[in-house]
C-alpha positions as CSV (number, residue, x, y, z in Angstrom):
1,X,15.5,-57.1,17.7
2,X,12.4,-57.9,15.6
3,X,10.7,-61.2,15.7
4,X,11.3,-63.6,12.6
5,X,7.4,-63.5,12.2
6,X,7.2,-59.9,12.1
7,X,10.0,-59.9,9.3
8,X,7.7,-62.7,7.3
9,X,4.7,-60.6,7.9
10,X,6.2,-57.6,6.3
11,X,7.7,-59.4,3.5
12,X,4.1,-60.6,2.6
13,X,3.0,-57.0,2.0
14,X,3.0,-55.7,-1.4
15,X,4.1,-52.0,-1.0
16,X,3.5,-49.3,-3.4
17,X,6.5,-49.1,-5.6
18,X,6.7,-45.1,-5.2
19,X,4.9,-41.9,-3.8
20,X,4.7,-38.9,-5.4
21,X,6.2,-36.3,-3.1
22,X,7.5,-32.7,-4.1
23,X,7.2,-33.7,-7.9
24,X,9.4,-36.6,-8.0
25,X,8.4,-40.5,-7.2
26,X,10.0,-41.7,-4.2
27,X,10.5,-45.5,-3.9
28,X,8.9,-47.0,-0.6
29,X,11.3,-49.0,1.5
30,X,9.9,-50.7,4.9
31,X,11.6,-52.4,7.8
32,X,10.4,-53.2,11.5
33,X,12.0,-51.6,14.4
34,X,11.9,-52.3,17.9
35,X,10.8,-49.0,19.1
36,X,7.3,-48.3,20.3
37,X,6.5,-45.9,17.5
38,X,6.2,-45.9,13.6
39,X,8.2,-43.5,11.6
40,X,8.2,-42.2,8.0
41,X,11.4,-40.3,6.7
42,X,12.9,-39.3,3.4
43,X,16.5,-40.8,3.4
44,X,18.6,-41.6,0.3
45,X,15.8,-40.2,-2.2
46,X,13.6,-43.0,-0.8
47,X,10.6,-42.9,1.4
48,X,11.7,-45.1,4.5
49,X,9.2,-46.6,6.9
50,X,10.4,-47.7,10.2
51,X,7.3,-49.8,11.6
52,X,6.7,-50.6,15.1
53,X,4.3,-53.1,16.8
54,X,3.4,-54.8,13.4
55,X,0.0,-55.9,13.5
56,X,-0.7,-59.5,13.6
57,X,-2.5,-59.9,9.8
58,X,-1.6,-58.9,6.6
59,X,-4.8,-56.8,6.2
60,X,-4.1,-54.8,9.5
61,X,-0.5,-54.4,8.5
62,X,-1.6,-52.9,5.2
63,X,-3.7,-50.5,7.0
64,X,-1.1,-49.4,9.1
65,X,1.2,-48.5,6.6
66,X,-1.6,-46.7,4.3
67,X,-2.3,-44.6,7.9
68,X,1.6,-43.8,8.4
69,X,2.3,-42.6,5.1
70,X,-1.0,-40.7,4.4
71,X,-0.4,-38.9,7.9
72,X,3.1,-38.3,6.9
73,X,2.1,-36.6,3.7
74,X,-0.4,-34.7,5.2
75,X,1.7,-33.3,8.0
76,X,4.3,-32.7,5.1
77,X,1.8,-30.5,3.1
78,X,0.9,-28.6,6.2
79,X,4.3,-27.7,7.0
80,X,5.0,-26.6,3.6
81,X,2.0,-24.7,2.8
82,X,1.9,-22.8,6.1
83,X,5.8,-22.2,5.6
84,X,4.9,-20.7,2.1
85,X,2.1,-18.8,3.3
86,X,4.1,-17.2,6.1
87,X,7.0,-16.7,3.5
88,X,5.1,-14.8,1.3
89,X,3.1,-12.8,3.9
90,X,6.8,-11.5,5.2
91,X,7.6,-10.7,1.4
92,X,4.1,-9.1,0.5
93,X,3.0,-7.7,4.0
94,X,-0.6,-9.1,3.4
95,X,-2.5,-10.6,6.5
96,X,-4.8,-13.5,6.7
97,X,-7.1,-15.1,9.4
98,X,-6.3,-19.1,9.0
99,X,-4.9,-21.9,6.9
100,X,-6.9,-25.4,6.5
101,X,-5.5,-28.3,4.9
102,X,-8.0,-30.4,3.7
103,X,-8.9,-33.3,1.2
104,X,-10.4,-31.6,-1.4
105,X,-11.2,-33.5,-4.6
106,X,-12.1,-30.5,-7.0
107,X,-9.7,-27.5,-6.2
108,X,-6.4,-27.1,-5.1
109,X,-7.2,-24.2,-2.8
110,X,-9.8,-21.3,-2.0
111,X,-9.8,-18.2,0.1
112,X,-12.6,-16.6,1.9
113,X,-13.8,-13.3,2.3
114,X,-12.8,-13.5,5.7
115,X,-9.1,-14.4,4.9
116,X,-9.3,-18.2,5.6
117,X,-6.8,-20.0,3.2
118,X,-7.5,-23.5,2.2
119,X,-5.2,-25.9,0.9
120,X,-5.6,-29.7,-0.6
121,X,-2.8,-31.5,1.0
122,X,-2.5,-33.4,-2.5
123,X,-0.3,-30.2,-3.4
124,X,2.6,-31.8,-1.5
125,X,3.0,-34.4,-4.1
126,X,3.4,-31.4,-6.9
127,X,6.7,-29.8,-7.8
128,X,7.5,-27.0,-5.1
129,X,7.1,-24.2,-7.7
130,X,3.4,-25.6,-8.1
131,X,2.5,-25.6,-4.6
132,X,4.1,-22.0,-4.4
133,X,2.1,-20.8,-7.5
134,X,-1.2,-22.0,-5.7
135,X,-0.2,-20.2,-2.4
136,X,0.4,-17.1,-4.7
137,X,-2.9,-17.5,-6.4
138,X,-5.0,-17.8,-2.9
139,X,-3.2,-15.3,-1.2
140,X,-3.6,-12.8,-4.3
141,X,-7.4,-13.4,-3.4
142,X,-6.8,-11.6,-0.2
143,X,-6.4,-8.5,-2.2
144,X,-8.4,-9.4,-5.2
145,X,-11.8,-11.8,-4.6
146,X,-12.0,-12.3,-8.3
147,X,-10.2,-13.3,-11.3
148,X,-9.8,-9.5,-12.8
149,X,-7.1,-8.5,-14.7
150,X,-5.9,-6.7,-11.3
151,X,-5.7,-10.1,-9.7
152,X,-3.8,-11.8,-12.4
153,X,-1.2,-8.7,-12.8
154,X,-0.6,-9.4,-8.9
155,X,-0.2,-13.0,-9.4
156,X,2.4,-12.5,-12.4
157,X,4.2,-9.8,-10.3
158,X,4.7,-12.4,-7.4
159,X,4.9,-15.5,-9.3
160,X,6.4,-14.6,-12.9
161,X,6.4,-18.3,-13.9
162,X,3.0,-19.2,-12.8
163,X,2.1,-20.1,-16.4
164,X,4.1,-23.0,-16.5
165,X,3.0,-24.2,-13.0
166,X,-0.7,-23.5,-14.0
167,X,-0.2,-25.6,-17.1
168,X,1.6,-28.4,-15.0
169,X,-1.5,-28.6,-12.7
170,X,-3.8,-28.7,-16.1
171,X,-1.7,-31.7,-17.3
172,X,-1.2,-33.5,-14.1
173,X,-3.9,-32.3,-11.5
174,X,-6.3,-34.8,-12.1
175,X,-4.0,-37.8,-11.5
176,X,-2.9,-36.2,-8.2
177,X,-6.6,-35.7,-6.9
178,X,-7.3,-39.5,-8.1
179,X,-4.3,-40.8,-6.4
180,X,-4.8,-43.3,-3.6
181,X,-2.5,-45.4,-1.9
182,X,-2.6,-49.1,-2.3
183,X,-0.8,-51.3,0.1
184,X,-1.9,-55.0,-0.1
């Protein structure tokens, strides 16, 4: 059973009201846990934090919460992006060299001439169709390393609703690129 002091410390922290995930804002709920590890899960349409070994002061606790949520979001991004690349590989038969998840501030993805696919972890905050469009865009570069009409025809063929996803990124992308988790 967690100590009363731990419960008090957690109640002194100002959690973010919500975290963007797959196009929706998930409310954030936190509880102390007697287990030796912290855990982040989505349950009942909320981001649930089970926090172990609650640090002694509020600043340390805030840093711990930010690290837990940030790590979870990046892990979810890696999983979703790698799964979508693999799904498209099976469907369209292309090959690639590697997938990297980065903290970019100016682009959602890139594809090198060597077949290296790079994506921003922040795509996990966008709706799934937007993430899928960016993967489609970058994997289309495996065939066309340019933005020629052949490239856009391939994107359109693989992702018929790409204009809506592209428009969503143009309208909402800056807020995702600038999003920063704040816990006080």
